[in-house]
C-alpha angles and dihedrals in degrees: 000000000000121000090250092054089049090052091051090052091049092046091051091052092050093047092047093055093045092047092050093056103268121137128206109257104169141004121195116188127196138149093289095054137269128318111208125197118205123192139184138164115248127214091276092054093253122133119248117202132196128178131199134184117229112199106166123082090230090052091051090050091048094052089049091054091048090051091052090049091049092051093049091054095054115098114247 
């Protein structure tokens, strides 16, 4: 799989979680990429968590942009 195809896969995962109501809670970066934690409350008020590993530079940049967008939409 090319790096671009890997990025597209990562982008689709990120977009899926955001579109289904998850918000980015934490991003931990290290030499092997970024580990992103998504969280949302389900219908019973319990928290659902999902985690993904972002390995491409373009994917790391994309998740950073999404985090900035998410922060700008939160009320102060």
